[in-house]
N, CA, C, O and the ligand as a Tripos MOL2 file, in Angstrom:
@<TRIPOS>MOLECULE
protein
  305   303    77     0     0
PROTEIN
NO_CHARGES

@<TRIPOS>ATOM
      1 N         -23.9610   -0.9560    9.5630 N.3       1 MET1
      2 CA        -22.8620   -0.3070    8.8040 C.3       1 MET1
      3 C         -23.0300   -0.4090    7.3180 C.2       1 MET1
      4 O         -23.4950   -1.4250    6.8040 O.2       1 MET1
      5 N         -22.6450    0.6640    6.6080 N.am      2 ARG2
      6 CA        -22.7150    0.5620    5.1490 C.3       2 ARG2
      7 C         -21.3370    0.5150    4.5310 C.2       2 ARG2
      8 O         -20.3360    0.8050    5.1870 O.2       2 ARG2
      9 N         -21.2950    0.1510    3.2740 N.am      3 CYS3
     10 CA        -19.9970   -0.0130    2.5970 C.3       3 CYS3
     11 C         -19.2380    1.2310    2.7030 C.2       3 CYS3
     12 O         -18.0450    1.1490    2.9970 O.2       3 CYS3
     13 N         -19.8170    2.4640    2.4860 N.am      4 LYS4
     14 CA        -19.1700    3.7040    2.4750 C.3       4 LYS4
     15 C         -18.4330    3.9530    3.8230 C.2       4 LYS4
     16 O         -17.3020    4.4350    3.8780 O.2       4 LYS4
     17 N         -19.1600    3.5880    4.8920 N.am      5 GLN5
     18 CA        -18.6070    3.8350    6.2570 C.3       5 GLN5
     19 C         -17.4530    2.8060    6.4660 C.2       5 GLN5
     20 O         -16.4570    3.1170    7.1190 O.2       5 GLN5
     21 N         -17.5930    1.6670    5.9430 N.am      6 LEU6
     22 CA        -16.5040    0.6670    6.1350 C.3       6 LEU6
     23 C         -15.2420    1.1100    5.3740 C.2       6 LEU6
     24 O         -14.1320    0.9650    5.8870 O.2       6 LEU6
     25 N         -15.4040    1.6490    4.1530 N.am      7 ILE7
     26 CA        -14.2110    2.1160    3.4250 C.3       7 ILE7
     27 C         -13.5750    3.2300    4.1670 C.2       7 ILE7
     28 O         -12.3500    3.3300    4.2220 O.2       7 ILE7
     29 N         -14.4230    4.1130    4.7680 N.am      8 ALA8
     30 CA        -13.8500    5.2920    5.5350 C.3       8 ALA8
     31 C         -13.0280    4.8320    6.7060 C.2       8 ALA8
     32 O         -12.1100    5.5310    7.1340 O.2       8 ALA8
     33 N         -13.3430    3.6580    7.2380 N.am      9 GLU9
     34 CA        -12.6160    3.1650    8.4820 C.3       9 GLU9
     35 C         -11.5980    2.0680    8.1730 C.2       9 GLU9
     36 O         -10.9980    1.4650    9.0630 O.2       9 GLU9
     37 N         -11.4340    1.8390    6.8720 N.am     10 LEU10
     38 CA        -10.6360    0.6790    6.4730 C.3      10 LEU10
     39 C          -9.1960    0.7990    6.9740 C.2      10 LEU10
     40 O          -8.6480   -0.1770    7.4860 O.2      10 LEU10
     41 N          -8.5800    1.9510    6.8410 N.am     11 CYS11
     42 CA         -7.1740    2.1610    7.2310 C.3      11 CYS11
     43 C          -6.9920    1.9160    8.7030 C.2      11 CYS11
     44 O          -6.0550    1.2540    9.1480 O.2      11 CYS11
     45 N          -7.9530    2.4930    9.4660 N.am     12 ALA12
     46 CA         -7.8640    2.3860   10.9310 C.3      12 ALA12
     47 C          -8.0510    0.9010   11.2880 C.2      12 ALA12
     48 O          -7.4100    0.3860   12.2040 O.2      12 ALA12
     49 N          -8.9210    0.2440   10.5650 N.am     13 TYR13
     50 CA         -9.1610   -1.1950   10.8860 C.3      13 TYR13
     51 C          -7.8730   -1.9780   10.5960 C.2      13 TYR13
     52 O          -7.4490   -2.7890   11.4200 O.2      13 TYR13
     53 N          -7.2780   -1.7560    9.4920 N.am     14 LEU14
     54 CA         -6.0670   -2.5520    9.0900 C.3      14 LEU14
     55 C          -4.9600   -2.2700   10.1080 C.2      14 LEU14
     56 O          -4.1580   -3.1610   10.3860 O.2      14 LEU14
     57 N          -4.8940   -1.0950   10.6550 N.am     15 ASP15
     58 CA         -3.8330   -0.8110   11.6220 C.3      15 ASP15
     59 C          -4.2940   -1.1280   13.0410 C.2      15 ASP15
     60 O          -3.5330   -0.9930   13.9990 O.2      15 ASP15
     61 N          -5.5260   -1.5420   13.1570 N.am     16 GLN16
     62 CA         -6.1600   -1.8260   14.4350 C.3      16 GLN16
     63 C          -5.8910   -0.6530   15.4100 C.2      16 GLN16
     64 O          -5.4280   -0.8080   16.5400 O.2      16 GLN16
     65 N          -6.2220    0.5120   14.8710 N.am     17 GLU17
     66 CA         -6.0360    1.7020   15.5980 C.3      17 GLU17
     67 C          -7.2500    2.0590   16.5020 C.2      17 GLU17
     68 O          -8.4030    1.7300   16.2230 O.2      17 GLU17
     69 N          -6.9040    2.7350   17.5710 N.am     18 GLY18
     70 CA         -7.9910    3.3060   18.3380 C.3      18 GLY18
     71 C          -8.7020    2.3330   19.2700 C.2      18 GLY18
     72 O          -8.5130    1.1180   19.2030 O.2      18 GLY18
     73 N          -9.4850    2.8800   20.0950 N.am     19 PRO19
     74 CA        -10.2560    2.1410   21.1010 C.3      19 PRO19
     75 C         -11.5200    1.5380   20.5360 C.2      19 PRO19
     76 O         -12.3000    0.8640   21.2070 O.2      19 PRO19
     77 N         -11.6700    1.8260   19.2540 N.am     20 GLN20
     78 CA        -12.9280    1.4070   18.5830 C.3      20 GLN20
     79 C         -13.1710   -0.0890   18.6280 C.2      20 GLN20
     80 O         -12.2200   -0.8620   18.5140 O.2      20 GLN20
     81 N         -14.3440   -0.4980   18.7800 N.am     21 ALA21
     82 CA        -14.6670   -1.9170   18.7260 C.3      21 ALA21
     83 C         -14.9770   -2.2170   17.2760 C.2      21 ALA21
     84 O         -15.6550   -1.4430   16.6020 O.2      21 ALA21
     85 N         -14.4800   -3.3380   16.8020 N.am     22 TRP22
     86 CA        -14.6200   -3.5830   15.3570 C.3      22 TRP22
     87 C         -15.6860   -4.6180   15.0760 C.2      22 TRP22
     88 O         -15.6960   -5.2350   14.0110 O.2      22 TRP22
     89 N         -16.5990   -4.8130   16.0430 N.am     23 ALA23
     90 CA        -17.6880   -5.8180   15.8440 C.3      23 ALA23
     91 C         -18.5380   -5.4480   14.6350 C.2      23 ALA23
     92 O         -18.7990   -6.2900   13.7760 O.2      23 ALA23
     93 N         -18.9570   -4.2300   14.5680 N.am     24 ASP24
     94 CA        -19.8260   -3.7410   13.4860 C.3      24 ASP24
     95 C         -19.0940   -3.9430   12.1030 C.2      24 ASP24
     96 O         -19.6530   -4.3950   11.1040 O.2      24 ASP24
     97 N         -17.8710   -3.5810   12.1640 N.am     25 PHE25
     98 CA        -17.0490   -3.7010   10.9430 C.3      25 PHE25
     99 C         -16.9650   -5.1270   10.4890 C.2      25 PHE25
    100 O         -17.1920   -5.4200    9.3150 O.2      25 PHE25
    101 N         -16.6520   -5.9980   11.3680 N.am     26 GLU26
    102 CA        -16.4660   -7.4300   10.9750 C.3      26 GLU26
    103 C         -17.8410   -8.0870   10.7140 C.2      26 GLU26
    104 O         -17.9140   -9.0730    9.9810 O.2      26 GLU26
    105 N         -18.9030   -7.5660   11.2900 N.am     27 ALA27
    106 CA        -20.2360   -8.0870   11.0100 C.3      27 ALA27
    107 C         -20.5570   -7.7020    9.4830 C.2      27 ALA27
    108 O         -21.0670   -8.5170    8.7140 O.2      27 ALA27
    109 N         -20.2370   -6.4670    9.1290 N.am     28 HIS28
    110 CA        -20.4400   -6.0600    7.6990 C.3      28 HIS28
    111 C         -19.6270   -6.9040    6.7720 C.2      28 HIS28
    112 O         -20.0960   -7.3400    5.7210 O.2      28 HIS28
    113 N         -18.3500   -7.1420    7.1880 N.am     29 LEU29
    114 CA        -17.3990   -7.9350    6.3340 C.3      29 LEU29
    115 C         -18.0540   -9.3480    6.1220 C.2      29 LEU29
    116 O         -18.0720   -9.8620    5.0030 O.2      29 LEU29
    117 N         -18.5730   -9.9410    7.1870 N.am     30 ALA30
    118 CA        -19.1050  -11.2800    7.0900 C.3      30 ALA30
    119 C         -20.2610  -11.3010    6.1150 C.2      30 ALA30
    120 O         -20.5080  -12.3090    5.4520 O.2      30 ALA30
    121 N         -20.9660  -10.1930    6.0280 N.am     31 ALA31
    122 CA        -22.1910  -10.1630    5.1880 C.3      31 ALA31
    123 C         -21.9400   -9.6200    3.7800 C.2      31 ALA31
    124 O         -22.7360   -9.8460    2.8680 O.2      31 ALA31
    125 N         -20.8400   -8.9110    3.6160 N.am     32 CYS32
    126 CA        -20.5970   -8.2470    2.3480 C.3      32 CYS32
    127 C         -19.3070   -8.7000    1.6750 C.2      32 CYS32
    128 O         -18.2020   -8.3900    2.1190 O.2      32 CYS32
    129 N         -19.4950   -9.4590    0.5670 N.am     33 ARG33
    130 CA        -18.3750  -10.0780   -0.1300 C.3      33 ARG33
    131 C         -17.5390   -8.9520   -0.7440 C.2      33 ARG33
    132 O         -16.3100   -9.0150   -0.7190 O.2      33 ARG33
    133 N         -18.1580   -7.9760   -1.2680 N.am     34 LYS34
    134 CA        -17.3950   -6.8610   -1.9010 C.3      34 LYS34
    135 C         -16.3840   -6.2110   -0.9540 C.2      34 LYS34
    136 O         -15.2260   -5.9870   -1.3080 O.2      34 LYS34
    137 N         -16.8470   -5.9210    0.2340 N.am     35 CYS35
    138 CA        -15.9860   -5.3130    1.2490 C.3      35 CYS35
    139 C         -14.8970   -6.2310    1.7100 C.2      35 CYS35
    140 O         -13.7560   -5.8280    1.9370 O.2      35 CYS35
    141 N         -15.2770   -7.4760    1.8400 N.am     36 ARG36
    142 CA        -14.3030   -8.5380    2.2230 C.3      36 ARG36
    143 C         -13.0850   -8.5340    1.2440 C.2      36 ARG36
    144 O         -11.9230   -8.5750    1.6490 O.2      36 ARG36
    145 N         -13.4360   -8.4830   -0.0750 N.am     37 GLN37
    146 CA        -12.4350   -8.4940   -1.0980 C.3      37 GLN37
    147 C         -11.5810   -7.2630   -1.0410 C.2      37 GLN37
    148 O         -10.3650   -7.3080   -1.2290 O.2      37 GLN37
    149 N         -12.2560   -6.1380   -0.7740 N.am     38 LEU38
    150 CA        -11.5870   -4.8280   -0.6500 C.3      38 LEU38
    151 C         -10.5720   -4.9020    0.5480 C.2      38 LEU38
    152 O          -9.4200   -4.4950    0.3970 O.2      38 LEU38
    153 N         -10.9820   -5.3900    1.6580 N.am     39 VAL39
    154 CA        -10.1160   -5.4590    2.8200 C.3      39 VAL39
    155 C          -8.9240   -6.3440    2.5290 C.2      39 VAL39
    156 O          -7.7770   -6.0250    2.8420 O.2      39 VAL39
    157 N          -9.2530   -7.5020    1.8990 N.am     40 GLU40
    158 CA         -8.1840   -8.4650    1.5310 C.3      40 GLU40
    159 C          -7.1730   -7.8450    0.6620 C.2      40 GLU40
    160 O          -5.9750   -7.9320    0.9290 O.2      40 GLU40
    161 N          -7.6430   -7.1910   -0.4190 N.am     41 THR41
    162 CA         -6.6850   -6.4840   -1.3220 C.3      41 THR41
    163 C          -5.7990   -5.4780   -0.6260 C.2      41 THR41
    164 O          -4.5900   -5.4160   -0.8510 O.2      41 THR41
    165 N          -6.4420   -4.6770    0.2400 N.am     42 CYS42
    166 CA         -5.6550   -3.6660    0.9290 C.3      42 CYS42
    167 C          -4.6630   -4.2450    1.8380 C.2      42 CYS42
    168 O          -3.5520   -3.7240    1.9410 O.2      42 CYS42
    169 N          -5.0120   -5.3560    2.5480 N.am     43 ARG43
    170 CA         -4.1480   -5.9580    3.4520 C.3      43 ARG43
    171 C          -2.9500   -6.5360    2.7160 C.2      43 ARG43
    172 O          -1.8100   -6.4230    3.1680 O.2      43 ARG43
    173 N          -3.2300   -7.1640    1.5620 N.am     44 GLN44
    174 CA         -2.1200   -7.7210    0.7580 C.3      44 GLN44
    175 C          -1.1330   -6.6840    0.2900 C.2      44 GLN44
    176 O           0.0810   -6.8840    0.2920 O.2      44 GLN44
    177 N          -1.7300   -5.5160   -0.1300 N.am     45 THR45
    178 CA         -0.9200   -4.4060   -0.6100 C.3      45 THR45
    179 C          -0.0450   -3.8980    0.5010 C.2      45 THR45
    180 O           1.1410   -3.6400    0.2950 O.2      45 THR45
    181 N          -0.6380   -3.7450    1.7260 N.am     46 ILE46
    182 CA          0.1320   -3.2450    2.8430 C.3      46 ILE46
    183 C           1.2980   -4.2290    3.1980 C.2      46 ILE46
    184 O           2.4300   -3.8190    3.4520 O.2      46 ILE46
    185 N           0.9630   -5.5040    3.2010 N.am     47 LEU47
    186 CA          2.0040   -6.5180    3.4910 C.3      47 LEU47
    187 C           3.1240   -6.4380    2.5330 C.2      47 LEU47
    188 O           4.2890   -6.5320    2.9180 O.2      47 LEU47
    189 N           2.7870   -6.2580    1.2340 N.am     48 LEU48
    190 CA          3.7570   -6.2070    0.1770 C.3      48 LEU48
    191 C           4.6480   -5.0560    0.4040 C.2      48 LEU48
    192 O           5.8650   -5.1840    0.2760 O.2      48 LEU48
    193 N           4.0960   -3.9250    0.7390 N.am     49 TYR49
    194 CA          4.8740   -2.6760    0.9250 C.3      49 TYR49
    195 C           5.7890   -2.8110    2.1390 C.2      49 TYR49
    196 O           6.9000   -2.2810    2.1560 O.2      49 TYR49
    197 N           5.3210   -3.5060    3.1240 N.am     50 ARG50
    198 CA          6.1200   -3.6170    4.3920 C.3      50 ARG50
    199 C           7.1920   -4.6380    4.1050 C.2      50 ARG50
    200 O           8.2720   -4.4690    4.6700 O.2      50 ARG50
    201 N           7.0420   -5.6740    3.3050 N.am     51 SER51
    202 CA          8.0310   -6.7030    3.2350 C.3      51 SER51
    203 C           9.0760   -6.4730    2.1160 C.2      51 SER51
    204 O          10.1800   -7.0160    2.1690 O.2      51 SER51
    205 N           8.7130   -5.6730    1.1220 N.am     52 GLU52
    206 CA          9.5660   -5.3720   -0.0300 C.3      52 GLU52
    207 C          10.5690   -4.2570    0.3290 C.2      52 GLU52
    208 O          10.2040   -3.2840    0.9880 O.2      52 GLU52
    209 N          11.8300   -4.4060   -0.1070 N.am     53 PRO53
    210 CA         12.6820   -3.2580   -0.0190 C.3      53 PRO53
    211 C          12.2770   -2.2190   -1.0510 C.2      53 PRO53
    212 O          11.5260   -2.5530   -1.9670 O.2      53 PRO53
    213 N          12.7180   -1.0210   -0.9560 N.am     54 PRO54
    214 CA         12.3730   -0.0280   -1.9240 C.3      54 PRO54
    215 C          12.7930   -0.4430   -3.3180 C.2      54 PRO54
    216 O          13.8310   -1.0850   -3.4790 O.2      54 PRO54
    217 N          12.0220   -0.0980   -4.3180 N.am     55 PRO55
    218 CA         12.4270   -0.5760   -5.6750 C.3      55 PRO55
    219 C          13.6980    0.0490   -6.1500 C.2      55 PRO55
    220 O          14.0190    1.1800   -5.7840 O.2      55 PRO55
    221 N          14.4600   -0.7040   -6.9970 N.am     56 PRO56
    222 CA         15.7400   -0.1160   -7.4300 C.3      56 PRO56
    223 C          15.4740    1.0170   -8.4090 C.2      56 PRO56
    224 O          14.3560    1.1640   -8.9030 O.2      56 PRO56
    225 N          16.4280    1.7660   -8.6720 N.am     57 LEU57
    226 CA         16.3390    2.8880   -9.6420 C.3      57 LEU57
    227 C          16.0130    2.2930  -11.0150 C.2      57 LEU57
    228 O          16.6760    1.3540  -11.4560 O.2      57 LEU57
    229 N          15.0190    2.8220  -11.6740 N.am     58 PRO58
    230 CA         14.7080    2.3270  -13.0090 C.3      58 PRO58
    231 C          15.8510    2.3660  -13.9020 C.2      58 PRO58
    232 O          16.6330    3.3120  -13.8110 O.2      58 PRO58
    233 N          16.0440    1.4110  -14.7870 N.am     59 ALA59
    234 CA         17.2140    1.3040  -15.6840 C.3      59 ALA59
    235 C          17.4010    2.6140  -16.5280 C.2      59 ALA59
    236 O          18.5130    3.1150  -16.6940 O.2      59 ALA59
    237 N          16.3200    3.1050  -17.0170 N.am     60 ALA60
    238 CA         16.4580    4.2910  -17.8810 C.3      60 ALA60
    239 C          17.0240    5.4850  -17.1080 C.2      60 ALA60
    240 O          17.8720    6.2070  -17.6310 O.2      60 ALA60
    241 N          16.5790    5.6960  -15.9090 N.am     61 ILE61
    242 CA         17.0810    6.7870  -15.1080 C.3      61 ILE61
    243 C          18.5410    6.5570  -14.6890 C.2      61 ILE61
    244 O          19.3620    7.4720  -14.6220 O.2      61 ILE61
    245 N          18.8080    5.2590  -14.4080 N.am     62 HIS62
    246 CA         20.1540    4.9520  -14.0410 C.3      62 HIS62
    247 C          21.2050    5.2550  -15.1340 C.2      62 HIS62
    248 O          22.2770    5.8030  -14.8780 O.2      62 HIS62
    249 N          20.8080    4.8450  -16.4230 N.am     63 SER63
    250 CA         21.7150    5.1160  -17.4970 C.3      63 SER63
    251 C          21.8670    6.5780  -17.8060 C.2      63 SER63
    252 O          22.9520    7.0380  -18.1620 O.2      63 SER63
    253 N          20.7060    7.3650  -17.6630 N.am     64 ARG64
    254 CA         20.7870    8.8150  -17.8550 C.3      64 ARG64
    255 C          21.7200    9.4130  -16.7870 C.2      64 ARG64
    256 O          22.4810   10.3400  -17.0660 O.2      64 ARG64
    257 N          21.6510    8.8890  -15.6060 N.am     65 LEU65
    258 CA         22.4350    9.3520  -14.5230 C.3      65 LEU65
    259 C          23.9280    9.1550  -14.8370 C.2      65 LEU65
    260 O          24.7510   10.0590  -14.6920 O.2      65 LEU65
    261 N          24.2330    7.9030  -15.2820 N.am     66 MET66
    262 CA         25.6090    7.5410  -15.5610 C.3      66 MET66
    263 C          26.1640    8.4250  -16.7490 C.2      66 MET66
    264 O          27.3110    8.8710  -16.7370 O.2      66 MET66
    265 N          25.2830    8.6410  -17.7570 N.am     67 THR67
    266 CA         25.7160    9.4670  -18.8780 C.3      67 THR67
    267 C          26.1140   10.9200  -18.4150 C.2      67 THR67
    268 O          27.0780   11.5380  -18.8670 O.2      67 THR67
    269 N          25.2510   11.3760  -17.4640 N.am     68 ALA68
    270 CA         25.5340   12.7510  -16.9930 C.3      68 ALA68
    271 C          26.8130   12.8040  -16.1550 C.2      68 ALA68
    272 O          27.5820   13.7650  -16.1810 O.2      68 ALA68
    273 N          26.9900   11.7020  -15.4080 N.am     69 VAL69
    274 CA         28.2860   11.6370  -14.5710 C.3      69 VAL69
    275 C          29.5200   11.5630  -15.5500 C.2      69 VAL69
    276 O          30.5440   12.2050  -15.3160 O.2      69 VAL69
    277 N          29.3860   10.7930  -16.6020 N.am     70 ARG70
    278 CA         30.5430   10.6540  -17.5760 C.3      70 ARG70
    279 C          30.8090   12.0310  -18.2010 C.2      70 ARG70
    280 O          31.9590   12.4550  -18.3190 O.2      70 ARG70
    281 N          29.7460   12.7130  -18.5960 N.am     71 ARG71
    282 CA         29.9390   13.9920  -19.2580 C.3      71 ARG71
    283 C          30.5980   14.9850  -18.3410 C.2      71 ARG71
    284 O          31.4210   15.8070  -18.7430 O.2      71 ARG71
    285 N          30.1940   14.8740  -17.0700 N.am     72 ALA72
    286 CA         30.7360   15.8600  -16.1560 C.3      72 ALA72
    287 C          32.2140   15.6290  -15.7660 C.2      72 ALA72
    288 O          32.8980   16.5190  -15.2610 O.2      72 ALA72
    289 N          32.6640   14.3940  -16.0250 N.am     73 ARG73
    290 CA         34.0600   14.0640  -15.7630 C.3      73 ARG73
    291 C          34.7380   13.4710  -16.9760 C.2      73 ARG73
    292 O          34.9830   12.2650  -17.0190 O.2      73 ARG73
    293 N          35.0410   14.2830  -17.9490 N.am     74 PRO74
    294 CA         35.6510   13.7320  -19.2190 C.3      74 PRO74
    295 C          36.9620   13.1240  -18.8930 C.2      74 PRO74
    296 O          37.6840   13.5680  -18.0000 O.2      74 PRO74
    297 N          37.2760   12.0470  -19.6690 N.am     75 GLY75
    298 CA         38.6420   11.4340  -19.4900 C.3      75 GLY75
    299 C          38.6150   10.4030  -18.4200 C.2      75 GLY75
    300 O          39.6480    9.7640  -18.2200 O.2      75 GLY75
    301 N          37.5520   10.1660  -17.7070 N.am     76 LYS76
    302 CA         37.5200    9.1680  -16.6810 C.3      76 LYS76
    303 C          36.6270    8.0400  -17.0230 C.2      76 LYS76
    304 O          36.4920    7.1000  -16.2400 O.2      76 LYS76
    305 ZN        -19.9380   -3.6780    2.0720 Zn       77 ZN77
@<TRIPOS>BOND
     1     1     2 1
     2     2     3 1
     3     3     4 2
     4     3     5 am
     5     5     6 1
     6     6     7 1
     7     7     8 2
     8     7     9 am
     9     9    10 1
    10    10    11 1
    11    11    12 2
    12    11    13 am
    13    13    14 1
    14    14    15 1
    15    15    16 2
    16    15    17 am
    17    17    18 1
    18    18    19 1
    19    19    20 2
    20    19    21 am
    21    21    22 1
    22    22    23 1
    23    23    24 2
    24    23    25 am
    25    25    26 1
    26    26    27 1
    27    27    28 2
    28    27    29 am
    29    29    30 1
    30    30    31 1
    31    31    32 2
    32    31    33 am
    33    33    34 1
    34    34    35 1
    35    35    36 2
    36    35    37 am
    37    37    38 1
    38    38    39 1
    39    39    40 2
    40    39    41 am
    41    41    42 1
    42    42    43 1
    43    43    44 2
    44    43    45 am
    45    45    46 1
    46    46    47 1
    47    47    48 2
    48    47    49 am
    49    49    50 1
    50    50    51 1
    51    51    52 2
    52    51    53 am
    53    53    54 1
    54    54    55 1
    55    55    56 2
    56    55    57 am
    57    57    58 1
    58    58    59 1
    59    59    60 2
    60    59    61 am
    61    61    62 1
    62    62    63 1
    63    63    64 2
    64    63    65 am
    65    65    66 1
    66    66    67 1
    67    67    68 2
    68    67    69 am
    69    69    70 1
    70    70    71 1
    71    71    72 2
    72    71    73 am
    73    73    74 1
    74    74    75 1
    75    75    76 2
    76    75    77 am
    77    77    78 1
    78    78    79 1
    79    79    80 2
    80    79    81 am
    81    81    82 1
    82    82    83 1
    83    83    84 2
    84    83    85 am
    85    85    86 1
    86    86    87 1
    87    87    88 2
    88    87    89 am
    89    89    90 1
    90    90    91 1
    91    91    92 2
    92    91    93 am
    93    93    94 1
    94    94    95 1
    95    95    96 2
    96    95    97 am
    97    97    98 1
    98    98    99 1
    99    99   100 2
   100    99   101 am
   101   101   102 1
   102   102   103 1
   103   103   104 2
   104   103   105 am
   105   105   106 1
   106   106   107 1
   107   107   108 2
   108   107   109 am
   109   109   110 1
   110   110   111 1
   111   111   112 2
   112   111   113 am
   113   113   114 1
   114   114   115 1
   115   115   116 2
   116   115   117 am
   117   117   118 1
   118   118   119 1
   119   119   120 2
   120   119   121 am
   121   121   122 1
   122   122   123 1
   123   123   124 2
   124   123   125 am
   125   125   126 1
   126   126   127 1
   127   127   128 2
   128   127   129 am
   129   129   130 1
   130   130   131 1
   131   131   132 2
   132   131   133 am
   133   133   134 1
   134   134   135 1
   135   135   136 2
   136   135   137 am
   137   137   138 1
   138   138   139 1
   139   139   140 2
   140   139   141 am
   141   141   142 1
   142   142   143 1
   143   143   144 2
   144   143   145 am
   145   145   146 1
   146   146   147 1
   147   147   148 2
   148   147   149 am
   149   149   150 1
   150   150   151 1
   151   151   152 2
   152   151   153 am
   153   153   154 1
   154   154   155 1
   155   155   156 2
   156   155   157 am
   157   157   158 1
   158   158   159 1
   159   159   160 2
   160   159   161 am
   161   161   162 1
   162   162   163 1
   163   163   164 2
   164   163   165 am
   165   165   166 1
   166   166   167 1
   167   167   168 2
   168   167   169 am
   169   169   170 1
   170   170   171 1
   171   171   172 2
   172   171   173 am
   173   173   174 1
   174   174   175 1
   175   175   176 2
   176   175   177 am
   177   177   178 1
   178   178   179 1
   179   179   180 2
   180   179   181 am
   181   181   182 1
   182   182   183 1
   183   183   184 2
   184   183   185 am
   185   185   186 1
   186   186   187 1
   187   187   188 2
   188   187   189 am
   189   189   190 1
   190   190   191 1
   191   191   192 2
   192   191   193 am
   193   193   194 1
   194   194   195 1
   195   195   196 2
   196   195   197 am
   197   197   198 1
   198   198   199 1
   199   199   200 2
   200   199   201 am
   201   201   202 1
   202   202   203 1
   203   203   204 2
   204   203   205 am
   205   205   206 1
   206   206   207 1
   207   207   208 2
   208   207   209 am
   209   209   210 1
   210   210   211 1
   211   211   212 2
   212   211   213 am
   213   213   214 1
   214   214   215 1
   215   215   216 2
   216   215   217 am
   217   217   218 1
   218   218   219 1
   219   219   220 2
   220   219   221 am
   221   221   222 1
   222   222   223 1
   223   223   224 2
   224   223   225 am
   225   225   226 1
   226   226   227 1
   227   227   228 2
   228   227   229 am
   229   229   230 1
   230   230   231 1
   231   231   232 2
   232   231   233 am
   233   233   234 1
   234   234   235 1
   235   235   236 2
   236   235   237 am
   237   237   238 1
   238   238   239 1
   239   239   240 2
   240   239   241 am
   241   241   242 1
   242   242   243 1
   243   243   244 2
   244   243   245 am
   245   245   246 1
   246   246   247 1
   247   247   248 2
   248   247   249 am
   249   249   250 1
   250   250   251 1
   251   251   252 2
   252   251   253 am
   253   253   254 1
   254   254   255 1
   255   255   256 2
   256   255   257 am
   257   257   258 1
   258   258   259 1
   259   259   260 2
   260   259   261 am
   261   261   262 1
   262   262   263 1
   263   263   264 2
   264   263   265 am
   265   265   266 1
   266   266   267 1
   267   267   268 2
   268   267   269 am
   269   269   270 1
   270   270   271 1
   271   271   272 2
   272   271   273 am
   273   273   274 1
   274   274   275 1
   275   275   276 2
   276   275   277 am
   277   277   278 1
   278   278   279 1
   279   279   280 2
   280   279   281 am
   281   281   282 1
   282   282   283 1
   283   283   284 2
   284   283   285 am
   285   285   286 1
   286   286   287 1
   287   287   288 2
   288   287   289 am
   289   289   290 1
   290   290   291 1
   291   291   292 2
   292   291   293 am
   293   293   294 1
   294   294   295 1
   295   295   296 2
   296   295   297 am
   297   297   298 1
   298   298   299 1
   299   299   300 2
   300   299   301 am
   301   301   302 1
   302   302   303 1
   303   303   304 2
@<TRIPOS>SUBSTRUCTURE
     1 MET1         2 RESIDUE 1 A MET
     2 ARG2         6 RESIDUE 1 A ARG
     3 CYS3        10 RESIDUE 1 A CYS
     4 LYS4        14 RESIDUE 1 A LYS
     5 GLN5        18 RESIDUE 1 A GLN
     6 LEU6        22 RESIDUE 1 A LEU
     7 ILE7        26 RESIDUE 1 A ILE
     8 ALA8        30 RESIDUE 1 A ALA
     9 GLU9        34 RESIDUE 1 A GLU
    10 LEU10       38 RESIDUE 1 A LEU
    11 CYS11       42 RESIDUE 1 A CYS
    12 ALA12       46 RESIDUE 1 A ALA
    13 TYR13       50 RESIDUE 1 A TYR
    14 LEU14       54 RESIDUE 1 A LEU
    15 ASP15       58 RESIDUE 1 A ASP
    16 GLN16       62 RESIDUE 1 A GLN
    17 GLU17       66 RESIDUE 1 A GLU
    18 GLY18       70 RESIDUE 1 A GLY
    19 PRO19       74 RESIDUE 1 A PRO
    20 GLN20       78 RESIDUE 1 A GLN
    21 ALA21       82 RESIDUE 1 A ALA
    22 TRP22       86 RESIDUE 1 A TRP
    23 ALA23       90 RESIDUE 1 A ALA
    24 ASP24       94 RESIDUE 1 A ASP
    25 PHE25       98 RESIDUE 1 A PHE
    26 GLU26      102 RESIDUE 1 A GLU
    27 ALA27      106 RESIDUE 1 A ALA
    28 HIS28      110 RESIDUE 1 A HIS
    29 LEU29      114 RESIDUE 1 A LEU
    30 ALA30      118 RESIDUE 1 A ALA
    31 ALA31      122 RESIDUE 1 A ALA
    32 CYS32      126 RESIDUE 1 A CYS
    33 ARG33      130 RESIDUE 1 A ARG
    34 LYS34      134 RESIDUE 1 A LYS
    35 CYS35      138 RESIDUE 1 A CYS
    36 ARG36      142 RESIDUE 1 A ARG
    37 GLN37      146 RESIDUE 1 A GLN
    38 LEU38      150 RESIDUE 1 A LEU
    39 VAL39      154 RESIDUE 1 A VAL
    40 GLU40      158 RESIDUE 1 A GLU
    41 THR41      162 RESIDUE 1 A THR
    42 CYS42      166 RESIDUE 1 A CYS
    43 ARG43      170 RESIDUE 1 A ARG
    44 GLN44      174 RESIDUE 1 A GLN
    45 THR45      178 RESIDUE 1 A THR
    46 ILE46      182 RESIDUE 1 A ILE
    47 LEU47      186 RESIDUE 1 A LEU
    48 LEU48      190 RESIDUE 1 A LEU
    49 TYR49      194 RESIDUE 1 A TYR
    50 ARG50      198 RESIDUE 1 A ARG
    51 SER51      202 RESIDUE 1 A SER
    52 GLU52      206 RESIDUE 1 A GLU
    53 PRO53      210 RESIDUE 1 A PRO
    54 PRO54      214 RESIDUE 1 A PRO
    55 PRO55      218 RESIDUE 1 A PRO
    56 PRO56      222 RESIDUE 1 A PRO
    57 LEU57      226 RESIDUE 1 A LEU
    58 PRO58      230 RESIDUE 1 A PRO
    59 ALA59      234 RESIDUE 1 A ALA
    60 ALA60      238 RESIDUE 1 A ALA
    61 ILE61      242 RESIDUE 1 A ILE
    62 HIS62      246 RESIDUE 1 A HIS
    63 SER63      250 RESIDUE 1 A SER
    64 ARG64      254 RESIDUE 1 A ARG
    65 LEU65      258 RESIDUE 1 A LEU
    66 MET66      262 RESIDUE 1 A MET
    67 THR67      266 RESIDUE 1 A THR
    68 ALA68      270 RESIDUE 1 A ALA
    69 VAL69      274 RESIDUE 1 A VAL
    70 ARG70      278 RESIDUE 1 A ARG
    71 ARG71      282 RESIDUE 1 A ARG
    72 ALA72      286 RESIDUE 1 A ALA
    73 ARG73      290 RESIDUE 1 A ARG
    74 PRO74      294 RESIDUE 1 A PRO
    75 GLY75      298 RESIDUE 1 A GLY
    76 LYS76      302 RESIDUE 1 A LYS
    77 ZN77       305 GROUP 0 **** ****
């Protein structure tokens, strides 16, 4: 297996999708530090996305929204 092939199958590997055997994939990982780092980074990113709640509204957008709301309802 080559790096390019590993990258193409990275998502499927991280989701452990399909009936595919991952022996080749893991053999390449064991031999290739670059791909190992790539897999690790992707895995961390996915974990982060799964564990974090959606980010709050950015402050700038929030204040613009509040200004628009106040303009639309004068006197309140
Ligand atoms: Zn590689």
